[in-house]
GUGU-909493 format. One record per residue: residue number from 0; residue in three letters; z negated, y, x negated of N, C-alpha, C in turn. Coordinates in Angstrom, 3 decimals. Layout:
GUGU-909493
  num  residu      n_up   n_north    n_east     ca_up  ca_north   ca_east      c_up   c_north    c_east
  NUM     ala         Z         Y         X         Z         Y         X         Z         Y         X
...
END
This chain:
GUGU-909493
  num  residu      n_up   n_north    n_east     ca_up  ca_north   ca_east      c_up   c_north    c_east
    0     met     0.000    -1.206    -0.820     0.000     0.000     0.000     0.000     1.258    -0.855
    1     arg    -0.567     1.176    -2.111    -0.584     2.337    -2.980     0.824     2.762    -3.369
    2     lys     1.743     1.802    -3.389     3.116     2.119    -3.764     3.882     2.777    -2.616
    3     gly     3.300     2.785    -1.412     3.970     3.381    -0.268     4.720     2.360     0.557
    4     ile     5.263     2.814     1.686     6.018     1.951     2.594     7.362     2.608     2.889
    5     tyr     8.295     1.807     3.387     9.604     2.322     3.782     9.503     2.902     5.188
    6     ile     9.874     4.159     5.332     9.668     4.878     6.589    10.634     4.429     7.677
    7     leu    11.938     4.367     7.373    12.950     4.154     8.409    12.790     2.827     9.150
    8     pro    12.778     1.674     8.474    12.662     0.416     9.238    11.337     0.297     9.982
    9     asn    10.240     0.778     9.377     8.939     0.682    10.049     8.849     1.628    11.239
   10     thr     9.544     2.774    11.171     9.584     3.685    12.314    10.337     3.050    13.477
   11     leu    11.433     2.376    13.173    12.184     1.671    14.219    11.331     0.571    14.841
   12     thr    10.539    -0.117    14.028     9.638    -1.149    14.540     8.608    -0.549    15.491
   13     leu     8.056     0.610    15.115     7.073     1.279    15.972     7.705     1.786    17.271
   14     cys     8.993     2.162    17.210     9.706     2.552    18.432     9.804     1.372    19.392
   15     ser    10.040     0.187    18.850    10.086    -1.019    19.676     8.724    -1.278    20.308
   16     met     7.653    -1.106    19.533     6.305    -1.290    20.071     5.995    -0.259    21.149
   17     leu     6.432     0.988    20.920     6.211     2.056    21.901     6.885     1.730    23.226
   18     leu     8.108     1.225    23.177     8.824     0.868    24.396     8.155    -0.308    25.104
   19     gly     7.594    -1.232    24.329     6.846    -2.323    24.932     5.600    -1.820    25.639
   20     phe     4.905    -0.855    25.026     3.721    -0.257    25.656     4.113     0.501    26.918
   21     tyr     5.248     1.208    26.842     5.748     1.910    28.036     6.051     0.923    29.161
   22     ser     6.613    -0.227    28.805     6.918    -1.253    29.810     5.646    -1.746    30.495
   23     ile     4.572    -1.908    29.726     3.297    -2.351    30.300     2.779    -1.315    31.294
   24     leu     2.818    -0.033    30.900     2.349     1.029    31.792     3.194     1.096    33.065
   25     ala     4.522     0.921    32.920     5.402     0.947    34.086     5.108    -0.220    35.023
   26     ser     4.807    -1.398    34.456     4.472    -2.562    35.288     3.180    -2.335    36.054
   27     leu     2.194    -1.734    35.395     0.918    -1.470    36.063     1.075    -0.480    37.216
   28     lys     2.078     0.405    37.087     2.347     1.368    38.151     3.281     0.804    39.226
   29     gly     3.795    -0.409    39.009     4.691    -1.023    39.978     6.141    -0.631    39.817
   30     asn     6.480     0.043    38.698     7.866     0.452    38.452     8.517    -0.596    37.551
   31     tyr     8.937    -1.698    38.171     9.395    -2.849    37.389    10.787    -2.653    36.792
   32     ile    11.603    -1.825    37.389    12.929    -1.554    36.817    12.782    -0.828    35.484
   33     his    11.932     0.193    35.437    11.681     0.897    34.179    11.017    -0.034    33.160
   34     ala    10.143    -0.904    33.640     9.490    -1.862    32.744    10.517    -2.794    32.102
   35     ala    11.469    -3.257    32.903    12.508    -4.148    32.377    13.394    -3.434    31.363
   36     trp    13.781    -2.207    31.672    14.607    -1.451    30.735    13.847    -1.148    29.445
   37     gly    12.541    -0.929    29.557    11.733    -0.707    28.362    11.801    -1.898    27.419
   38     ile    11.742    -3.114    27.969    11.833    -4.326    27.145    13.213    -4.457    26.519
   39     leu    14.254    -4.164    27.286    15.622    -4.290    26.767    15.896    -3.284    25.648
   40     phe    15.433    -2.060    25.805    15.620    -1.069    24.746    14.748    -1.389    23.534
   41     ala    13.590    -1.999    23.774    12.757    -2.438    22.658    13.490    -3.487    21.825
   42     met    14.262    -4.345    22.488    15.031    -5.351    21.767    16.075    -4.694    20.868
   43     val    16.676    -3.587    21.327    17.660    -2.870    20.517    17.016    -2.365    19.229
   44     phe    15.855    -1.735    19.358    15.160    -1.221    18.172    14.664    -2.359    17.283
   45     asp    14.284    -3.469    17.889    13.847    -4.628    17.109    14.988    -5.178    16.268
   46     gly    16.191    -5.162    16.819    17.343    -5.603    16.037    17.714    -4.607    14.955
   47     leu    17.569    -3.326    15.256    17.928    -2.289    14.293    17.008    -2.279    13.079
   48     asp    15.703    -2.503    13.297    14.787    -2.420    12.160    15.069    -3.502    11.118
   49     gly    15.360    -4.723    11.588    15.698    -5.792    10.659    17.020    -5.544     9.961
   50     trp    17.996    -5.042    10.717    19.317    -4.769    10.144    19.229    -3.667     9.089
   51     val    18.492    -2.604     9.399    18.334    -1.497     8.445    17.572    -1.959     7.204
   52     ala    16.541    -2.771     7.394    15.758    -3.260     6.254    16.610    -4.104     5.314
   53     arg    17.462    -4.976     5.890    18.325    -5.797     5.040    19.415    -4.963     4.382
   54     leu    19.935    -3.981     5.120    21.017    -3.158     4.593    20.544    -2.279     3.444
   55     thr    19.336    -1.743     3.548    18.792    -0.835     2.536    17.899    -1.562     1.528
   56     his    17.840    -2.896     1.637    17.006    -3.707     0.736    15.558    -3.215     0.746
   57     ser    15.053    -2.933     1.942    13.692    -2.416     2.083    12.790    -3.380     2.851
   58     thr    13.111    -4.680     2.773    12.288    -5.691     3.426    11.008    -5.914     2.634
   59     thr     9.865    -5.761     3.275     8.576    -5.957     2.625     7.689    -6.838     3.492
   60     arg     6.629    -7.357     2.889     5.683    -8.176     3.647     4.995    -7.350     4.723
   61     phe     4.713    -6.090     4.407     4.111    -5.187     5.392     5.021    -5.032     6.606
   62     gly     6.316    -4.832     6.354     7.274    -4.674     7.446     7.391    -5.923     8.293
   63     ile     7.336    -7.090     7.656     7.427    -8.354     8.395     6.231    -8.531     9.321
   64     glu     5.026    -8.230     8.806     3.822    -8.370     9.623     3.816    -7.361    10.774
   65     leu     4.228    -6.113    10.487     4.285    -5.093    11.538     5.305    -5.480    12.602
   66     asp     6.411    -6.060    12.178     7.443    -6.491    13.126     6.912    -7.582    14.053
   67     ser     6.132    -8.503    13.515     5.560    -9.565    14.350     4.583    -9.003    15.376
   68     leu     3.751    -8.048    14.951     2.808    -7.425    15.879     3.545    -6.651    16.967
   69     ser     4.615    -5.969    16.566     5.425    -5.229    17.529     6.083    -6.179    18.525
   70     asp     6.612    -7.302    18.024     7.246    -8.290    18.904     6.256    -8.862    19.910
   71     leu     5.015    -9.071    19.474     4.014    -9.626    20.387     3.730    -8.661    21.531
   72     val     3.720    -7.354    21.226     3.471    -6.357    22.269     4.686    -6.216    23.182
   73     ala     5.873    -6.000    22.574     7.074    -5.691    23.350     7.669    -6.895    24.056
   74     phe     7.569    -8.092    23.446     8.240    -9.261    24.002     7.272   -10.367    24.422
   75     gly     5.970   -10.132    24.207     4.971   -11.081    24.661     4.110   -10.511    25.765
   76     val     3.356    -9.459    25.449     2.452    -8.859    26.427     3.240    -8.182    27.551
   77     ala     4.226    -7.358    27.185     4.972    -6.592    28.198     5.659    -7.476    29.238
   78     pro     6.456    -8.489    28.851     7.076    -9.331    29.892     6.070   -10.171    30.661
   79     ser     4.958   -10.567    30.026     3.945   -11.348    30.733     3.304   -10.521    31.838
   80     val     2.938    -9.276    31.511     2.352    -8.392    32.520     3.363    -8.107    33.629
   81     met     4.622    -7.858    33.233     5.653    -7.521    34.209     5.927    -8.678    35.167
   82     ile     6.104    -9.877    34.625     6.448   -11.007    35.483     5.267   -11.390    36.388
   83     tyr     4.031   -11.201    35.883     2.869   -11.509    36.721     2.747   -10.511    37.876
   84     lys     2.818    -9.225    37.549     2.687    -8.200    38.581     3.847    -8.248    39.569
   85     trp     5.037    -8.608    39.084     6.244    -8.556    39.906     6.400    -9.779    40.796
   86     ala     6.148   -10.974    40.259     6.508   -12.182    41.005     5.442   -13.264    41.051
   87     leu     4.488   -13.260    40.115     3.564   -14.394    40.034     2.212   -14.144    40.688
   88     thr     1.929   -12.924    41.118     0.650   -12.624    41.770     0.397   -13.484    43.009
   89     pro     1.401   -13.730    43.866     1.143   -14.557    45.063     0.699   -15.982    44.758
   90     phe     0.922   -16.467    43.521     0.542   -17.840    43.178    -0.922   -17.957    42.772
   91     gly    -1.631   -16.829    42.701    -3.047   -16.875    42.359    -3.280   -17.296    40.921
   92     arg    -4.172   -18.285    40.740    -4.525   -18.742    39.393    -3.327   -19.322    38.660
   93     ile    -2.486   -20.048    39.393    -1.293   -20.634    38.759    -0.403   -19.533    38.197
   94     gly    -0.316   -18.418    38.899     0.521   -17.312    38.456     0.043   -16.698    37.160
   95     trp    -1.271   -16.390    37.083    -1.718   -15.746    35.846    -1.783   -16.735    34.689
   96     val    -1.983   -18.025    34.982    -1.936   -19.035    33.925    -0.512   -19.139    33.364
   97     ala     0.487   -19.110    34.245     1.885   -19.170    33.797     2.239   -17.942    32.959
   98     ala     1.771   -16.761    33.379     2.033   -15.535    32.610     1.361   -15.594    31.243
   99     phe     0.117   -16.085    31.208    -0.569   -16.218    29.918     0.101   -17.275    29.059
  100     trp     0.583   -18.350    29.678     1.277   -19.403    28.928     2.515   -18.838    28.231
  101     phe     3.230   -17.943    28.906     4.376   -17.282    28.282     3.916   -16.468    27.070
  102     leu     2.835   -15.710    27.221     2.315   -14.896    26.127     1.825   -15.767    24.975
  103     ala     1.077   -16.817    25.278     0.526   -17.686    24.238     1.632   -18.383    23.453
  104     cys     2.637   -18.888    24.156     3.752   -19.564    23.477     4.555   -18.582    22.632
  105     gly     4.669   -17.341    23.111     5.344   -16.331    22.311     4.598   -16.048    21.021
  106     ala     3.257   -15.976    21.098     2.446   -15.753    19.899     2.561   -16.936    18.937
  107     leu     2.535   -18.146    19.484     2.685   -19.330    18.640     4.070   -19.372    17.989
  108     arg     5.074   -18.948    18.735     6.438   -18.917    18.193     6.535   -17.944    17.021
  109     leu     5.922   -16.778    17.149     5.936   -15.790    16.074     5.178   -16.295    14.847
  110     ala     4.032   -16.924    15.072     3.243   -17.448    13.960     4.011   -18.545    13.229
  111     arg     4.656   -19.425    13.977     5.426   -20.500    13.348     6.607   -19.949    12.567
  112     tyr     7.255   -18.927    13.103     8.392   -18.315    12.414     7.947   -17.702    11.081
  113     asn     6.796   -17.021    11.082     6.309   -16.402     9.848     5.976   -17.449     8.794
  114     val     5.417   -18.584     9.237     5.077   -19.650     8.303     6.336   -20.319     7.756
  115     gln     7.328   -20.522     8.612     8.545   -21.228     8.222     9.564   -20.337     7.534
  116     met     9.320   -19.042     7.492    10.285   -18.119     6.906    10.568   -18.500     5.453
  117     gly    11.863   -18.668     5.159    12.265   -19.025     3.803    12.230   -20.509     3.528
  118     ser    11.828   -21.316     4.542    11.808   -22.765     4.322    12.718   -23.451     5.331
  119     ser    12.132   -23.996     6.422    12.943   -24.742     7.391    13.761   -23.828     8.293
  120     glu    13.317   -22.582     8.505    14.106   -21.652     9.310    15.290   -21.179     8.469
  121     ser    16.491   -21.542     8.874    17.669   -21.101     8.149    18.359   -20.029     8.963
  122     lys    19.629   -20.220     9.257    20.339   -19.223    10.055    19.968   -19.327    11.531
  123     ser    19.916   -20.547    12.049    19.539   -20.719    13.445    18.017   -20.747    13.563
  124     phe    17.531   -20.563    14.802    16.101   -20.513    15.057    15.596   -21.857    15.557
  125     thr    14.375   -22.218    15.163    13.700   -23.379    15.718    12.898   -22.905    16.926
  126     gly    13.360   -23.244    18.113    12.761   -22.716    19.324    13.415   -21.404    19.714
  127     met    13.359   -21.085    21.004    13.958   -19.837    21.465    13.196   -18.643    20.903
  128     pro    13.889   -17.664    20.317    13.210   -16.456    19.825    12.538   -15.710    20.958
  129     ile    11.374   -15.122    20.690    10.632   -14.426    21.730    11.386   -13.231    22.293
  130     pro    12.202   -12.480    21.496    12.986   -11.404    22.120    13.996   -11.927    23.137
  131     ala    14.574   -13.100    22.870    15.539   -13.684    23.809    14.861   -14.073    25.112
  132     ala    13.673   -14.673    25.025    12.936   -15.054    26.241    12.559   -13.819    27.053
  133     ala    12.113   -12.766    26.364    11.749   -11.531    27.063    12.969   -10.879    27.697
  134     thr    14.108   -10.958    27.027    15.346   -10.391    27.574    15.761   -11.110    28.849
  135     ile    15.604   -12.422    28.884    15.936   -13.194    30.091    15.050   -12.759    31.261
  136     val    13.756   -12.576    30.994    12.835   -12.138    32.047    13.196   -10.743    32.540
  137     ala    13.477    -9.827    31.595    13.803    -8.441    31.965    15.111    -8.375    32.749
  138     ser    16.125    -9.120    32.305    17.419    -9.104    33.000    17.296    -9.729    34.394
  139     leu    16.380   -10.703    34.553    16.141   -11.301    35.866    15.603   -10.261    36.847
  140     val    14.689    -9.418    36.387    14.122    -8.370    37.243    15.217    -7.399    37.686
  141     leu    16.042    -6.956    36.737    17.123    -6.015    37.066    18.120    -6.643    38.030
  142     phe    18.465    -7.906    37.798    19.426    -8.607    38.652    18.876    -8.772    40.063
  143     phe    17.600    -9.116    40.167    16.983    -9.339    41.478    16.995    -8.062    42.306
  144     tyr    16.636    -6.938    41.682    16.632    -5.670    42.418    18.049    -5.215    42.754
  145     glu    18.996    -5.552    41.896    20.385    -5.183    42.162    20.933    -5.946    43.361
  146     met    20.533    -7.206    43.513    21.065    -8.047    44.579    20.298    -7.895    45.880
  147     trp    18.965    -7.787    45.814    18.159    -7.804    47.032    17.306    -6.555    47.222
  148     asp    17.151    -5.744    46.195    16.434    -4.464    46.282    15.018    -4.637    46.822
  149     thr    14.349    -5.688    46.404    12.968    -5.935    46.829    12.305    -6.878    45.843
  150     ser    10.996    -6.964    45.898    10.258    -7.883    45.039    10.246    -9.279    45.654
  151     pro    10.230   -10.317    44.840    10.209   -11.682    45.390     8.852   -12.015    45.980
  152     ser     8.841   -12.902    46.959     7.586   -13.336    47.590     7.392   -14.826    47.330
  153     lys     6.523   -15.142    46.393     6.174   -16.523    46.037     7.423   -17.377    45.789
  154     asn     8.211   -16.920    44.810     9.450   -17.608    44.447     9.136   -18.676    43.397
  155     ile     9.266   -19.932    43.791     8.924   -21.039    42.902     9.870   -21.122    41.715
  156     tyr    11.106   -20.652    41.877    12.086   -20.720    40.792    11.716   -19.767    39.660
  157     ile    11.186   -18.595    39.990    10.764   -17.649    38.953     9.563   -18.203    38.198
  158     leu     8.648   -18.845    38.930     7.512   -19.503    38.280     8.000   -20.586    37.319
  159     gly     8.952   -21.384    37.769     9.490   -22.448    36.925    10.211   -21.914    35.706
  160     leu    10.964   -20.819    35.877    11.680   -20.223    34.747    10.706   -19.690    33.699
  161     thr     9.616   -19.078    34.155     8.614   -18.557    33.227     8.018   -19.678    32.380
  162     ile     7.679   -20.781    33.019     7.103   -21.925    32.299     8.137   -22.547    31.365
  163     leu     9.387   -22.646    31.829    10.456   -23.214    31.000    10.683   -22.391    29.743
  164     leu    10.746   -21.077    29.882    10.948   -20.206    28.718     9.809   -20.352    27.713
  165     ala     8.587   -20.486    28.233     7.437   -20.666    27.341     7.574   -21.959    26.540
  166     phe     7.949   -23.043    27.198     8.131   -24.314    26.505     9.271   -24.240    25.482
  167     leu    10.357   -23.559    25.827    11.487   -23.455    24.912    11.121   -22.691    23.647
  168     met    10.209   -21.711    23.763     9.808   -20.947    22.577     9.064   -21.805    21.566
  169     val     8.252   -22.751    22.031     7.474   -23.587    21.105     8.142   -24.933    20.856
  170     ser     9.327   -25.129    21.397    10.042   -26.386    21.194    10.672   -26.412    19.807
  171     thr    11.254   -27.555    19.467    11.978   -27.690    18.195    13.488   -27.623    18.413
  172     leu    13.899   -27.153    19.583    15.323   -27.019    19.868    15.924   -25.895    19.034
  173     arg    17.211   -25.989    18.763    17.894   -24.997    17.947    18.536   -23.931    18.831
  174     phe    18.272   -22.678    18.506    18.880   -21.553    19.206    19.465   -20.587    18.180
  175     his    20.539   -19.947    18.578    21.219   -19.019    17.673    20.678   -17.608    17.845
  176     gly    20.871   -16.793    16.817    20.418   -15.409    16.847    21.399   -14.490    16.152
  177     ala    21.130   -13.195    16.264    22.030   -12.199    15.696    22.074   -12.253    14.184
  178     lys    21.042   -12.835    13.557    21.009   -12.861    12.102    22.083   -13.781    11.519
  179     glu    22.697   -14.619    12.362    23.780   -15.478    11.890    25.065   -14.693    11.652
  180     leu    25.146   -13.480    12.237    26.326   -12.651    12.050    26.142   -11.777    10.815
  181     asp    26.825   -12.106     9.745    26.764   -11.313     8.523    27.832   -10.229     8.604
  182     leu    27.409    -9.015     8.957    28.362    -7.922     9.164    28.950    -7.392     7.875
  183     arg    28.427    -7.828     6.733    28.960    -7.360     5.452    30.237    -8.102     5.063
  184     lys    30.494    -9.240     5.719    31.686   -10.022     5.411    32.785    -9.735     6.436
  185     arg    34.017    -9.984     6.037    35.155    -9.810     6.936    35.121   -10.855     8.049
  186     lys    35.497   -10.411     9.257    35.505   -11.301    10.415    36.900   -11.310    11.031
  187     pro    37.240   -12.361    11.797    38.531   -12.383    12.500    38.639   -11.224    13.483
  188     phe    39.864   -10.797    13.731    40.113    -9.642    14.596    39.631    -9.885    16.016
  189     trp    39.701   -11.141    16.490    39.343   -11.437    17.871    37.859   -11.193    18.142
  190     ile    37.019   -11.245    17.109    35.588   -10.982    17.300    35.370    -9.535    17.727
  191     leu    36.128    -8.616    17.125    36.025    -7.206    17.512    36.497    -7.005    18.943
  192     val    37.591    -7.696    19.318    38.102    -7.601    20.682    37.073    -8.151    21.675
  193     ala    36.463    -9.290    21.341    35.446    -9.880    22.219    34.247    -8.956    22.362
  194     phe    33.857    -8.302    21.272    32.727    -7.370    21.323    33.021    -6.200    22.255
  195     val    34.240    -5.684    22.201    34.632    -4.575    23.068    34.626    -5.007    24.528
  196     ile    35.113    -6.222    24.811    35.126    -6.728    26.189    33.705    -6.870    26.720
  197     val    32.807    -7.444    25.912    31.410    -7.593    26.319    30.774    -6.233    26.576
  198     leu    31.051    -5.279    25.696    30.489    -3.933    25.858    30.993    -3.278    27.141
  199     met    32.282    -3.459    27.453    32.853    -2.901    28.675    32.199    -3.505    29.916
  200     leu    31.979    -4.827    29.892    31.355    -5.486    31.043    29.930    -4.992    31.263
  201     ile    29.201    -4.797    30.165    27.822    -4.315    30.282    27.788    -2.893    30.827
  202     val    28.709    -2.045    30.356    28.752    -0.655    30.810    29.155    -0.582    32.284
  203     met    30.079    -1.447    32.709    30.559    -1.433    34.093    29.447    -1.790    35.082
  204     his    28.676    -2.827    34.781    27.609    -3.247    35.702    26.471    -3.876    34.888
  205     pro    25.590    -3.060    34.307    24.552    -3.572    33.402    23.648    -4.650    33.996
  206     pro    23.075    -4.491    35.199    22.129    -5.519    35.687    22.744    -6.905    35.811
  207     ile    23.943    -6.974    36.407    24.580    -8.276    36.607    25.081    -8.844    35.280
  208     ser    25.726    -8.001    34.456    26.281    -8.467    33.188    25.190    -8.981    32.254
  209     leu    24.107    -8.240    32.129    23.019    -8.652    31.241    22.398    -9.965    31.701
  210     phe    22.239   -10.127    33.022    21.669   -11.367    33.533    22.606   -12.545    33.291
  211     val    23.903   -12.344    33.496    24.886   -13.419    33.277    24.899   -13.840    31.810
  212     phe    24.916   -12.863    30.899    24.917   -13.186    29.468    23.613   -13.875    29.060
  213     ala    22.494   -13.454    29.649    21.207   -14.086    29.344    21.196   -15.536    29.813
  214     met    21.747   -15.792    30.996    21.808   -17.155    31.506    22.770   -18.027    30.686
  215     ile    23.854   -17.431    30.230    24.789   -18.166    29.369    24.091   -18.588    28.082
  216     tyr    23.292   -17.668    27.521    22.547   -17.988    26.295    21.548   -19.116    26.548
  217     leu    20.830   -19.035    27.672    19.824   -20.048    27.994    20.463   -21.405    28.257
  218     ile    21.407   -21.439    29.189    22.036   -22.712    29.565    22.871   -23.269    28.417
  219     gly    23.602   -22.378    27.715    24.410   -22.823    26.583    23.557   -23.427    25.479
  220     gly    22.395   -22.831    25.226    21.505   -23.370    24.200    20.979   -24.747    24.574
  221     ile    20.630   -24.924    25.839    20.140   -26.233    26.292    21.237   -27.288    26.194
  222     ile    22.453   -26.932    26.627    23.579   -27.881    26.564    23.897   -28.254    25.117
  223     glu    23.885   -27.258    24.230    24.158   -27.528    22.814    23.151   -28.511    22.229
  224     asn    21.882   -28.344    22.576    20.856   -29.239    22.054    20.973   -30.639    22.637
  225     ile    21.411   -30.733    23.891    21.637   -32.058    24.482    22.765   -32.771    23.745
  226     ile    23.833   -32.032    23.420    24.957   -32.616    22.674    24.515   -33.053    21.282
  227     leu    23.730   -32.201    20.600    23.246   -32.537    19.261    22.336   -33.765    19.304
  228     phe    21.510   -33.851    20.347    20.613   -35.003    20.489    21.398   -36.286    20.710
  229     ser    22.431   -36.224    21.559    23.240   -37.419    21.835    24.018   -37.848    20.603
  230     arg    24.528   -36.879    19.827    25.240   -37.215    18.594    24.308   -37.864    17.576
  231     gly    23.104   -37.309    17.458    22.138   -37.878    16.522    21.732   -39.284    16.910
  232     lys    21.630   -39.531    18.218    21.267   -40.861    18.701    22.376   -41.867    18.398
  233     lys    23.634   -41.422    18.554    24.770   -42.311    18.267    24.836   -42.636    16.781
  234     gln    24.595   -41.623    15.932    24.633   -41.854    14.496    23.536   -42.818    14.057
  235     lys    22.348   -42.705    14.670    21.256   -43.617    14.330    21.573   -45.055    14.748
  236     ser    22.208   -45.181    15.931    22.553   -46.518    16.418    23.620   -47.161    15.531
  237     lys    24.584   -46.336    15.071    25.628   -46.859    14.168    25.028   -47.271    12.824
  238     ala    24.082   -46.436    12.336    23.434   -46.773    11.067    22.621   -48.061    11.199
  239     gly    21.988   -48.277    12.368    21.213   -49.496    12.595    22.103   -50.727    12.654
  240     val    23.317   -50.584    13.221    24.247   -51.716    13.291    24.748   -52.091    11.914
  241     lys    25.025   -51.080    11.056    25.521   -51.353     9.707    24.475   -52.061     8.861
  242     glu    23.193   -51.686     9.047    22.132   -52.339     8.295    21.972   -53.803     8.726
END
């Protein structure tokens, strides 16, 4: 600490934490749309701080620890409070247990990531990243209000999704993340075209587009892991026959 800290990436990290705190306050006031947007914008700053740190070679242990604390607030506490106040309150004890389970699994996911950093965690993630889980919850809130313009009343599917996301965070399933995209290297032209198309769709109708992309990430990740599991099982069976 005597040598000082890097201001820019840590400031971006604190901006992400601030937006997470704003989301909590908005949820307590019953303004769930603002709470959801707070989480989504926090994800933007969370991505920027890591990108800036790698670009400027300013990655430090202090920054990594601060980023984890920020993620716990913005993508653990904030979505847990929001989903409980918005949809899980009618379930009573089951509702707040499910909300806490999401928070606890998010904390465990962050702790495991910090321990595995530089070892088993390579380009892909072991378990769903906590920002991705929080984004799915936030996009669900925006989509629900866009379609029905009201809060859900004891919706069992939202309860199930909350529990599923919590399990996926602490699972050993493989999920992809933005860190797999190395922007310093040349990419095919079609990637730029695809990025523009995605950006246009989000700008045209943000609530629906964000929810669709979030569901594609969730369902696509599950399908990919099922395929990988079946391939691994076939390879083991072939190896057993050869022996």
